[in-house]
PAZAPA-4460 file (N, C-alpha, C; in steps of 0.05 Angstrom, whole numbers, plus 32768, in hexadecimal, padded with zeros to 4 digits):
% residues 243
    n_x    n_y    n_z   ca_x   ca_y   ca_z    c_x    c_y    c_z   seq   type   mol
   7A42   7F0E   7E68   7A3E   7F14   7E4F   7A4E   7F06   7E3D     1      X     A
   7A42   7EFC   7E25   7A4E   7EE8   7E10   7A5C   7EF9   7DFE     2      X     A
   7A72   7EF3   7DF6   7A85   7EFD   7DE5   7A80   7F00   7DCA     3      X     A
   7A78   7F18   7DBF   7A72   7F1E   7DA1   7A86   7F15   7D93     4      X     A
   7A85   7F01   7D79   7A98   7EFB   7D66   7AAB   7F0D   7D5A     5      X     A
   7A9C   7F2A   7D59   7AA8   7F3E   7D49   7ABB   7F4A   7D61     6      X     A
   7AB9   7F47   7D79   7AC9   7F51   7D8B   7AD7   7F40   7D9B     7      X     A
   7ADA   7F28   7D90   7AEC   7F11   7D99   7B07   7F14   7D9C     8      X     A
   7B15   7F15   7DB3   7B2D   7F1D   7DB9   7B3F   7F0A   7DA7     9      X     A
   7B38   7EEF   7DA1   7B47   7EDD   7D90   7B4C   7EE8   7D76    10      X     A
   7B3A   7EF5   7D6B   7B39   7EFD   7D4E   7B4B   7F14   7D4D    11      X     A
   7B53   7F1F   7D5E   7B66   7F39   7D62   7B82   7F2E   7D5E    12      X     A
   7B87   7F1A   7D66   7BA4   7F0D   7D66   7BA9   7F00   7D48    13      X     A
   7BC0   7F0E   7D3E   7BCA   7F0F   7D20   7BD5   7EF2   7D19    14      X     A
   7BCB   7EDD   7D2E   7BD8   7EBF   7D27   7BBC   7EB0   7D18    15      X     A
   7BA7   7EC2   7D1C   7B89   7EB3   7D10   7B87   7EC0   7CF8    16      X     A
   7B7C   7EAE   7CE1   7B72   7EBC   7CCE   7B59   7ECE   7CCE    17      X     A
   7B5C   7EE5   7CC3   7B42   7EF2   7CC0   7B2B   7EE5   7CB4    18      X     A
   7B11   7EF5   7CC5   7AF6   7EE6   7CB6   7AE8   7EFF   7CA5    19      X     A
   7ADC   7EF6   7C90   7ACF   7F05   7C81   7AB4   7F0C   7C90    20      X     A
   7AA5   7F22   7C8D   7A8D   7F26   7C98   7A79   7F12   7C90    21      X     A
   7A74   7F07   7C7E   7A65   7EF3   7C76   7A6A   7ED7   7C8E    22      X     A
   7A86   7ED7   7C8E   7A89   7EC0   7CA2   7A83   7ECA   7CBF    23      X     A
   7A8A   7EE3   7CCA   7A80   7EEA   7CE2   7A62   7EE8   7CE6    24      X     A
   7A55   7EE9   7CCF   7A37   7EEC   7CD6   7A34   7ED2   7CDA    25      X     A
   7A3B   7EBB   7CCA   7A3D   7EA0   7CD2   7A42   7E9B   7CEE    26      X     A
   7A56   7EA4   7CF5   7A61   7E9A   7D0F   7A52   7EA5   7D25    27      X     A
   7A42   7EBB   7D22   7A33   7EC4   7D39   7A11   7EB4   7D38    28      X     A
   7A0D   7EA8   7D27   79F7   7E96   7D23   79FE   7E79   7D2E    29      X     A
   7A19   7E70   7D26   7A20   7E59   7D2C   7A21   7E53   7D50    30      X     A
   7A30   7E6C   7D5C   7A36   7E6E   7D77   7A19   7E71   7D83    31      X     A
   7A15   7E5A   7D98   7A02   7E58   7DAA   7A03   7E68   7DC0    32      X     A
   7A1B   7E65   7DCF   7A1F   7E72   7DEA   7A3F   7E6C   7DF1    33      X     A
   7A44   7E6F   7E09   7A5A   7E6B   7E18   7A5D   7E59   7E2C    34      X     A
   7A74   7E4D   7E36   7A70   7E38   7E4B   7A8E   7E3D   7E5E    35      X     A
   7A8E   7E3F   7E76   7AA3   7E3F   7E86   7AA4   7E22   7E92    36      X     A
   7ABD   7E18   7E97   7AC5   7E01   7EA5   7AD4   7DFE   7EB5    37      X     A
   7AD8   7DF1   7ECA   7AEC   7DF0   7EDE   7B02   7DD8   7ED5    38      X     A
   7B1D   7DD6   7EE0   7B32   7DCA   7EDB   7B28   7DA8   7EDB    39      X     A
   7B2E   7D98   7ED0   7B27   7D81   7ECD   7B10   7D77   7EBF    40      X     A
   7B00   7D8A   7EB7   7AE6   7D7E   7EA6   7AE8   7D7A   7E8B    41      X     A
   7ADC   7D63   7E85   7ADD   7D4C   7E6E   7ACA   7D60   7E58    42      X     A
   7AD4   7D6C   7E49   7AC7   7D76   7E30   7ABF   7D6E   7E1C    43      X     A
   7ACC   7D53   7E12   7AC5   7D43   7DFF   7ACF   7D26   7E06    44      X     A
   7AC5   7D10   7E07   7ACA   7CF5   7E11   7ACB   7CE4   7DFA    45      X     A
   7AE1   7CD4   7DFC   7AE3   7CC2   7DE0   7ACE   7CAD   7DDE    46      X     A
   7AC3   7CAF   7DC6   7AAF   7C95   7DBE   7A93   7CA7   7DC5    47      X     A
   7A91   7CBD   7DCC   7A78   7CC9   7DCF   7A74   7CDE   7DB9    48      X     A
   7A59   7CE8   7DC0   7A50   7CFD   7DA8   7A48   7D13   7DBD    49      X     A
   7A49   7D28   7DA9   7A3E   7D42   7DB9   7A2B   7D57   7DA9    50      X     A
   7A1A   7D5E   7DB2   7A0D   7D72   7DA0   7A1B   7D8C   7DA1    51      X     A
   7A30   7D8D   7DB1   7A43   7DAB   7DAA   7A62   7DAE   7DA7    52      X     A
   7A66   7DBA   7D97   7A81   7DC0   7D8D   7A8A   7DDB   7D9E    53      X     A
   7AA6   7DDC   7DA4   7AB0   7DF1   7DB3   7AC9   7DFC   7DA5    54      X     A
   7ACE   7E16   7DA7   7AE6   7E28   7DA1   7AF0   7E2E   7DBF    55      X     A
   7B05   7E28   7DC4   7B11   7E34   7DDA   7B19   7E4E   7DE3    56      X     A
   7B09   7E60   7DF1   7B0A   7E7F   7DF2   7B25   7E84   7E04    57      X     A
   7B21   7E75   7E19   7B37   7E7D   7E31   7B42   7E5C   7E3C    58      X     A
   7B58   7E5C   7E41   7B64   7E45   7E57   7B70   7E2F   7E47    59      X     A
   7B74   7E1F   7E52   7B86   7E06   7E42   7B7D   7DEA   7E4F    60      X     A
   7B83   7DD6   7E40   7B7A   7DBE   7E41   7B86   7DA8   7E32    61      X     A
   7B81   7D91   7E2D   7B91   7D7E   7E23   7B7A   7D6B   7E19    62      X     A
   7B85   7D5C   7E01   7B7F   7D46   7DF2   7B8A   7D2B   7DFD    63      X     A
   7B76   7D15   7DF9   7B85   7D00   7E06   7B72   7CE3   7DFA    64      X     A
   7B7F   7CCE   7DFD   7B77   7CB1   7DF1   7B75   7CA5   7E0F    65      X     A
   7B5A   7C90   7E0E   7B5B   7C80   7E24   7B68   7C63   7E1E    66      X     A
   7B7D   7C5B   7E26   7B8A   7C3D   7E1E   7B7F   7C2B   7E2B    67      X     A
   7B82   7C13   7E23   7B70   7BF6   7E2A   7B72   7BF7   7E45    68      X     A
   7B8C   7C00   7E57   7B90   7BF9   7E75   7B83   7C0B   7E7E    69      X     A
   7B76   7C20   7E75   7B67   7C34   7E84   7B7A   7C4F   7E86    70      X     A
   7B94   7C48   7E80   7BA6   7C61   7E86   7B9D   7C76   7E66    71      X     A
   7BA2   7C91   7E6F   7BA0   7CA1   7E54   7BBB   7CA9   7E4B    72      X     A
   7BB9   7CAD   7E35   7BD1   7CB7   7E1E   7BCA   7CD3   7E1A    73      X     A
   7BDB   7CE6   7E1A   7BD1   7CFF   7E17   7BE0   7D02   7DF5    74      X     A
   7BCE   7D10   7DE2   7BD9   7D14   7DCD   7BDA   7D2B   7DC0    75      X     A
   7BD4   7D47   7DCD   7BD7   7D5E   7DCA   7BC9   7D6F   7DE0    76      X     A
   7BD1   7D8F   7DDC   7BCA   7D9F   7DED   7BB9   7DB6   7DE3    77      X     A
   7BA0   7DC2   7DF6   7B91   7DD3   7DEF   7B92   7DEC   7DF3    78      X     A
   7B8F   7E04   7DDB   7B94   7E1E   7DEB   7B81   7E2B   7DD8    79      X     A
   7B7C   7E44   7DE3   7B6A   7E56   7DD7   7B6C   7E58   7DB8    80      X     A
   7B55   7E56   7DAE   7B52   7E5C   7D92   7B4B   7E36   7D84    81      X     A
   7B4A   7E26   7D91   7B4D   7E0A   7D8C   7B2B   7E02   7D88    82      X     A
   7B28   7DF1   7D74   7B0E   7DE8   7D72   7B10   7DCE   7D7A    83      X     A
   7AFE   7DCB   7D8E   7AF9   7DB1   7D93   7ADB   7DA1   7D8E    84      X     A
   7ADB   7D8F   7D7F   7AC8   7D77   7D7E   7AC1   7D75   7D60    85      X     A
   7AD7   7D78   7D52   7AD5   7D76   7D35   7AC6   7D58   7D2C    86      X     A
   7ADA   7D47   7D3E   7AD9   7D27   7D37   7ABB   7D21   7D3D    87      X     A
   7AAB   7D2F   7D53   7A92   7D26   7D5A   7A7D   7D2F   7D4B    88      X     A
   7A82   7D45   7D36   7A72   7D54   7D27   7A76   7D49   7D0C    89      X     A
   7A8D   7D39   7D07   7A8D   7D2C   7CEB   7A8D   7D14   7CE9    90      X     A
   7A97   7CFD   7D00   7A96   7CE1   7D03   7A81   7CDB   7D11    91      X     A
   7A76   7CEA   7D1F   7A62   7CE2   7D33   7A6B   7CDA   7D4B    92      X     A
   7A86   7CD7   7D54   7A8D   7CCD   7D6F   7AA9   7CDB   7D71    93      X     A
   7AB3   7CE1   7D8A   7ACC   7CEA   7D8D   7AE1   7CD6   7D8C    94      X     A
   7AF9   7CD6   7D84   7B0D   7CC7   7D80   7B21   7CC8   7D98    95      X     A
   7B21   7CDD   7DA6   7B32   7CE1   7DBE   7B1B   7CF4   7DCF    96      X     A
   7B26   7CFB   7DEB   7B1B   7D06   7DFB   7B28   7D1F   7DFE    97      X     A
   7B19   7D37   7E0C   7B23   7D57   7E0C   7B1F   7D58   7E2C    98      X     A
   7B33   7D62   7E38   7B2B   7D6C   7E56   7B3A   7D85   7E58    99      X     A
   7B28   7D97   7E6C   7B3B   7DAA   7E75   7B50   7DAC   7E89   100      X     A
   7B61   7DBF   7E89   7B7A   7DBA   7E9C   7B73   7DD0   7EAB   101      X     A
   7B6E   7DE9   7EA3   7B6F   7DFB   7EB2   7B4C   7E06   7EAF   102      X     A
   7B43   7E1F   7EBD   7B28   7E28   7EB9   7B2A   7E35   7E9C   103      X     A
   7B10   7E29   7E90   7B0A   7E2F   7E6F   7AF7   7E3D   7E68   104      X     A
   7AF7   7E52   7E56   7ADD   7E5C   7E4D   7ADD   7E55   7E2F   105      X     A
   7AC8   7E48   7E25   7AC1   7E3B   7E0D   7AAB   7E49   7E00   106      X     A
   7AB2   7E4F   7DE4   7A99   7E56   7DD5   7A8C   7E3D   7DC6   107      X     A
   7A72   7E3C   7DCD   7A62   7E22   7DC5   7A50   7E29   7DAF   108      X     A
   7A57   7E11   7D9D   7A49   7E14   7D83   7A35   7DFE   7D7B   109      X     A
   7A1D   7DFF   7D71   7A0E   7DEA   7D6A   7A16   7DDA   7D5C   110      X     A
   7A1F   7DBD   7D55   7A26   7DA6   7D4A   7A13   7DAA   7D2E   111      X     A
   79FD   7DAF   7D2F   79E9   7DA3   7D18   79F2   7DB6   7CFF   112      X     A
   79F8   7DCD   7D06   79FF   7DE3   7CFC   7A1D   7DE2   7CE9   113      X     A
   7A2A   7DD0   7CF8   7A47   7DCC   7CE8   7A48   7DCD   7CCA   114      X     A
   7A33   7DB7   7CBE   7A37   7DB5   7CA3   7A2C   7DCD   7C92   115      X     A
   7A20   7DE2   7C9D   7A1D   7DFE   7C92   7A35   7E09   7C8F   116      X     A
   7A4A   7E04   7C9F   7A67   7E0F   7C9A   7A74   7E03   7C81   117      X     A
   7A72   7DE7   7C86   7A7C   7DD9   7C6B   7A6F   7DE3   7C4E   118      X     A
   7A58   7DE8   7C55   7A47   7DE8   7C39   7A4D   7E0B   7C31   119      X     A
   7A4E   7E1A   7C44   7A49   7E3B   7C3C   7A62   7E49   7C39   120      X     A
   7A7A   7E3C   7C4D   7A94   7E48   7C52   7AA9   7E31   7C4C   121      X     A
   7AAA   7E25   7C35   7ABC   7E0D   7C33   7ADE   7E14   7C34   122      X     A
   7AE1   7E29   7C32   7AFA   7E30   7C34   7B07   7E31   7C57   123      X     A
   7AF3   7E40   7C66   7AF4   7E3B   7C81   7AF8   7E25   7C8B   124      X     A
   7AE6   7E14   7C7D   7ADD   7DF9   7C8B   7AF5   7DE9   7C85   125      X     A
   7B01   7DE8   7C6F   7B17   7DDB   7C66   7B2F   7DE0   7C78   126      X     A
   7B32   7DFA   7C7F   7B4B   7DFF   7C8B   7B45   7DF4   7CAD   127      X     A
   7B2C   7DF7   7CB3   7B2A   7DE7   7CD1   7B2B   7DCB   7CD1   128      X     A
   7B1D   7DC2   7CBF   7B23   7DA8   7CBE   7B42   7D9D   7CBF   129      X     A
   7B54   7DAC   7CB1   7B6E   7DA5   7CAC   7B7E   7DAC   7CC4   130      X     A
   7B78   7DBF   7CD3   7B81   7DCC   7CEC   7B78   7DB8   7D03   131      X     A
   7B60   7DA9   7D09   7B51   7D98   7D19   7B62   7D7C   7D14   132      X     A
   7B67   7D78   7CFE   7B76   7D61   7CFA   7B92   7D5D   7D01   133      X     A
   7B9D   7D75   7CFD   7BBD   7D7D   7D03   7BBA   7D78   7D21   134      X     A
   7BAD   7D84   7D35   7BB2   7D86   7D4D   7BA9   7D6F   7D60   135      X     A
   7BA2   7D5C   7D54   7B97   7D3F   7D64   7BB4   7D38   7D6C   136      X     A
   7BCA   7D41   7D5F   7BE9   7D3A   7D6B   7BF5   7D4E   7D6B   137      X     A
   7C00   7D4F   7D86   7C11   7D66   7D90   7C24   7D74   7D7B   138      X     A
   7C32   7D66   7D70   7C48   7D71   7D5A   7C3C   7D74   7D3B   139      X     A
   7C26   7D69   7D38   7C19   7D6F   7D1D   7C28   7D69   7D09   140      X     A
   7C2B   7D7B   7CF7   7C3D   7D73   7CDF   7C56   7D62   7CE2   141      X     A
   7C62   7D68   7CF9   7C77   7D56   7D01   7C76   7D35   7D0B   142      X     A
   7C5F   7D31   7D08   7C5B   7D18   7D12   7C67   7CFE   7D06   143      X     A
   7C6C   7D03   7CE8   7C72   7CF0   7CDE   7C93   7CF0   7CDF   144      X     A
   7C9F   7CFF   7CED   7CBF   7CFC   7CF2   7CC5   7CFC   7D11   145      X     A
   7CAC   7D00   7D22   7CB1   7CFB   7D41   7CC3   7CE9   7D49   146      X     A
   7CBC   7CD3   7D3E   7CC7   7CBA   7D46   7CE3   7CB8   7D47   147      X     A
   7CED   7CC7   7D2D   7D0A   7CCA   7D2D   7D1B   7CE4   7D3B   148      X     A
   7D08   7CF2   7D46   7D15   7D05   7D58   7D26   7CFA   7D74   149      X     A
   7D3B   7D04   7D77   7D45   7D01   7D95   7D34   7D11   7DA9   150      X     A
   7D31   7D06   7DBF   7D21   7D11   7DD6   7D21   7D2A   7DD9   151      X     A
   7D3F   7D37   7DD7   7D3E   7D57   7DD8   7D39   7D64   7DC7   152      X     A
   7D36   7D5E   7DAC   7D28   7D6A   7D92   7D0B   7D68   7D97   153      X     A
   7CFF   7D52   7DA0   7CDF   7D4E   7DA1   7CDA   7D60   7DBF   154      X     A
   7CE4   7D5F   7DD2   7CDC   7D72   7DE9   7CE1   7D8F   7DDE   155      X     A
   7CF6   7D99   7DD4   7CF9   7DB1   7DCE   7CEB   7DB8   7DB7   156      X     A
   7CDD   7DA8   7DA3   7CCC   7DB3   7D92   7CAF   7DB4   7D9D   157      X     A
   7CA8   7DA5   7DB0   7C93   7DA4   7DBC   7C8E   7DBF   7DD3   158      X     A
   7CA1   7DC7   7DE0   7C9B   7DE0   7DF1   7C9E   7DF3   7DE0   159      X     A
   7CB1   7DF3   7DC5   7CB4   7E0E   7DB4   7C97   7E13   7DB0   160      X     A
   7C86   7DF7   7DA3   7C6C   7E04   7D97   7C5C   7E0F   7DA8   161      X     A
   7C5F   7E04   7DC3   7C4C   7E08   7DD9   7C52   7E28   7DDC   162      X     A
   7C68   7E2D   7DDF   7C74   7E4F   7DE5   7C6E   7E5F   7DD3   163      X     A
   7C6D   7E55   7DB4   7C6A   7E64   7DA0   7C49   7E6D   7D9F   164      X     A
   7C3C   7E5A   7DA4   7C21   7E57   7DA1   7C11   7E70   7DBB   165      X     A
   7C26   7E6A   7DD0   7C1B   7E78   7DE6   7C21   7E98   7DDF   166      X     A
   7C3D   7E9C   7DD3   7C41   7EBB   7DCF   7C2A   7EC2   7DB5   167      X     A
   7C26   7EB6   7DA2   7C16   7EBD   7D90   7BFA   7EC5   7D9A   168      X     A
   7BF3   7EB7   7DAC   7BD3   7EBA   7DB9   7BD9   7ED3   7DD2   169      X     A
   7BF1   7EDE   7DD9   7BF3   7EF4   7DEC   7BF0   7EE2   7E04   170      X     A
   7BF7   7ECC   7E0D   7BF8   7EBB   7E27   7C13   7EB5   7E31   171      X     A
   7C23   7EC3   7E25   7C41   7EC4   7E33   7C46   7EE0   7E3F   172      X     A
   7C59   7EE0   7E54   7C60   7EF5   7E61   7C7C   7EF7   7E60   173      X     A
   7C8B   7F00   7E4B   7CA3   7EFC   7E42   7CAC   7EE3   7E3C   174      X     A
   7CC2   7EDA   7E4E   7CC8   7EBE   7E4B   7CBC   7EAD   7E54   175      X     A
   7C9D   7EB5   7E67   7C91   7E9F   7E77   7C79   7E9B   7E63   176      X     A
   7C6E   7E84   7E6E   7C58   7E7F   7E6A   7C4A   7E6C   7E77   177      X     A
   7C2F   7E68   7E7E   7C25   7E50   7E8D   7C22   7E36   7E80   178      X     A
   7C28   7E21   7E8E   7C2A   7E0B   7E7D   7C21   7DF9   7E92   179      X     A
   7C05   7DF0   7E94   7BFC   7DE5   7EA8   7BFA   7DC9   7EA9   180      X     A
   7C0D   7DBA   7E9D   7C08   7D9B   7E9D   7C1F   7D88   7EA9   181      X     A
   7C1E   7D76   7EA8   7C32   7D67   7EB9   7C43   7D5E   7EA3   182      X     A
   7C5F   7D51   7EAE   7C73   7D45   7E9C   7C69   7D32   7E90   183      X     A
   7C55   7D1F   7E9D   7C4C   7D07   7E90   7C39   7D16   7E7B   184      X     A
   7C2A   7D26   7E77   7C18   7D31   7E60   7C2F   7D34   7E4C   185      X     A
   7C44   7D43   7E50   7C56   7D47   7E3C   7C64   7D2F   7E2F   186      X     A
   7C6C   7D27   7E3E   7C75   7D06   7E37   7C67   7CF8   7E26   187      X     A
   7C4B   7CF8   7E31   7C3B   7CE5   7E1D   7C35   7CF3   7DFF   188      X     A
   7C37   7D0E   7DFF   7C2F   7D1B   7DE4   7C47   7D18   7DD3   189      X     A
   7C60   7D15   7DE0   7C7A   7D11   7DD2   7C84   7CF8   7DCD   190      X     A
   7C76   7CE4   7DD7   7C7E   7CCB   7DD6   7C93   7CC0   7DE4   191      X     A
   7C9C   7CCD   7DF7   7CB4   7CCB   7E0A   7CAC   7CC0   7E29   192      X     A
   7CC0   7CB3   7E2D   7CB7   7CA9   7E4E   7CBB   7CBD   7E69   193      X     A
   7CAA   7CBB   7E76   7CAF   7CD6   7E90   7CC8   7CD8   7E99   194      X     A
   7CD8   7CC3   7E9C   7CF5   7CC4   7EA2   7D03   7CD0   7E8F   195      X     A
   7D01   7CCC   7E76   7D15   7CD9   7E62   7D0C   7CF6   7E5C   196      X     A
   7CEE   7CFA   7E66   7CE4   7D15   7E5F   7CF8   7D2A   7E75   197      X     A
   7CEF   7D1D   7E92   7D01   7D2D   7EA8   7D1C   7D2E   7EA5   198      X     A
   7D2B   7D1C   7EA1   7D4A   7D21   7E99   7D4F   7D33   7E81   199      X     A
   7D40   7D36   7E6B   7D41   7D48   7E58   7D3D   7D65   7E5E   200      X     A
   7D26   7D68   7E6B   7D1C   7D7E   7E7D   7D31   7D8D   7E8C   201      X     A
   7D3D   7D78   7E9B   7D56   7D7D   7EAD   7D73   7D89   7E9F   202      X     A
   7D6F   7D80   7E89   7D85   7D86   7E7C   7D86   7D9E   7E6E   203      X     A
   7D6D   7DA7   7E63   7D6A   7DC1   7E56   7D66   7DD5   7E6E   204      X     A
   7D63   7DD0   7E85   7D64   7DE6   7E9B   7D81   7DE5   7EAA   205      X     A
   7D8E   7DD3   7EA5   7DA9   7DD9   7EB0   7DBE   7DE5   7E9A   206      X     A
   7DB2   7DE8   7E81   7DBE   7DF7   7E66   7DB2   7E10   7E6B   207      X     A
   7DA0   7E18   7E76   7D95   7E31   7E7D   7D83   7E3D   7E5F   208      X     A
   7D77   7E20   7E53   7D6B   7E27   7E3B   7D4D   7E32   7E47   209      X     A
   7D3D   7E21   7E5E   7D23   7E20   7E63   7D22   7E11   7E83   210      X     A
   7D0E   7E21   7E8C   7D07   7E10   7EAA   7CE9   7E15   7EA9   211      X     A
   7CDF   7DF7   7EB3   7CC2   7DF7   7EB6   7CC1   7DEC   7ED3   212      X     A
   7CAA   7DFE   7EDF   7CA8   7DF4   7EFE   7C91   7E03   7F06   213      X     A
   7C7B   7DF1   7F12   7C65   7DF7   7F21   7C53   7E07   7F0E   214      X     A
   7C53   7DF7   7EF1   7C39   7E06   7EDE   7C3F   7E1D   7ED1   215      X     A
   7C5E   7E27   7ECE   7C64   7E39   7EC4   7C85   7E36   7EB9   216      X     A
   7C83   7E3B   7E9C   7C9B   7E34   7E8E   7CAA   7E4F   7E83   217      X     A
   7CC3   7E54   7E8A   7CD4   7E65   7E81   7CE7   7E63   7E6E   218      X     A
   7CE9   7E6D   7E58   7CF7   7E6B   7E3E   7D0F   7E7A   7E47   219      X     A
   7D25   7E70   7E4B   7D3B   7E7F   7E4B   7D52   7E87   7E34   220      X     A
   7D4E   7E75   7E26   7D5E   7E7A   7E0F   7D4C   7E6A   7DF3   221      X     A
   7D40   7E7A   7DEE   7D33   7E73   7DD6   7D40   7E6A   7DBB   222      X     A
   7D52   7E79   7DB3   7D64   7E6D   7D9F   7D6E   7E56   7DA1   223      X     A
   7D78   7E53   7DBC   7D82   7E37   7DBC   7D6F   7E21   7DBE   224      X     A
   7D56   7E24   7DC7   7D3F   7E16   7DCB   7D38   7E11   7DAC   225      X     A
   7D35   7E22   7D9A   7D2D   7E20   7D7C   7D42   7E0C   7D6D   226      X     A
   7D5F   7E14   7D79   7D6F   7E05   7D69   7D6D   7DE6   7D70   227      X     A
   7D66   7DE9   7D86   7D65   7DC4   7D8E   7D4F   7DB9   7D82   228      X     A
   7D38   7DC7   7D7E   7D1C   7DBE   7D6C   7D24   7DBF   7D50   229      X     A
   7D3C   7DCD   7D45   7D40   7DD0   7D27   7D2B   7DDD   7D1C   230      X     A
   7D25   7DF2   7D29   7D15   7E0A   7D1D   7D22   7E21   7D1A   231      X     A
   7D15   7E34   7D0C   7D1F   7E4E   7D03   7D12   7E63   7D16   232      X     A
   7D24   7E6D   7D2B   7D18   7E80   7D3F   7D08   7E97   7D34   233      X     A
   7D0A   7E9D   7D18   7D02   7EB3   7D0B   7CE8   7EB1   7CFF   234      X     A
   7CDF   7E94   7CFE   7CC5   7E8D   7CF0   7CAE   7E91   7CFF   235      X     A
   7CA0   7E9C   7CEE   7C7F   7EA5   7CF6   7C74   7E8B   7D01   236      X     A
   7C60   7E8E   7D15   7C50   7E79   7D19   7C39   7E77   7D04   237      X     A
   7C35   7E62   7CFC   7C1E   7E63   7CE4   7C0B   7E6C   7CEB   238      X     A
   7BF9   7E7E   7CE0   7BDA   7E87   7CE1   7BCC   7E6A   7CDE   239      X     A
   7BB7   7E71   7CED   7BA1   7E5B   7CEF   7B86   7E64   7CF0   240      X     A
   7B74   7E57   7CE5   7B57   7E5B   7CE7   7B48   7E5F   7CFF   241      X     A
   7B39   7E70   7D05   7B28   7E6F   7D20   7B0E   7E6D   7D14   242      X     A
   7B00   7E5D   7D2C   7AE2   7E59   7D2A   7AD6   7E5D   7D3F   243      X     A
***
């Protein structure tokens, strides 16, 4: 059964901006189906084009760029509600690749209808473009200052952002959330070495702030983590557009 846009579980999460009836009508026309993929599936390939665009309905993945030596550089993480493929729709080819880390369920859209969104629903199209550009990099609006952050602050900021998003999406179990990535993935996204990331994580664990093991992360002291990230623990997660 394909999920009806009006009954989508994501729309029920308060973190997402509401849609008007006109926008919902468009979304039901825009969506062509759903696709389930296994872990390790390439959803979008850097330098390629695609007739399809996706919204993550369930599961997690990552965005990465391929370096000249063939290694990959993780630039951000993908969670439910994220829109994938806007670059291919606007710029004719992807500037990075997207891969599933877990099993994923994706809403599928026809790229040819993308310009109707910009023409008929400019406010939502603007929001979509803004959030898609922001999420190409893990720390988004903080990218300009990330190079000046000490390693502990970078790590705290990144893990806090992931945890806050998991809570907003209903993907956490109290202090626990699934974090199906490697230390190298996290180090890449934060611009740190794996050795530095490992030492910093150990320090946070030894101080009783968090523990990350076997794909699960436990936030033991949220206020302490927010303090290290220089974030207000009472601040709400920014509401975001959904398509």
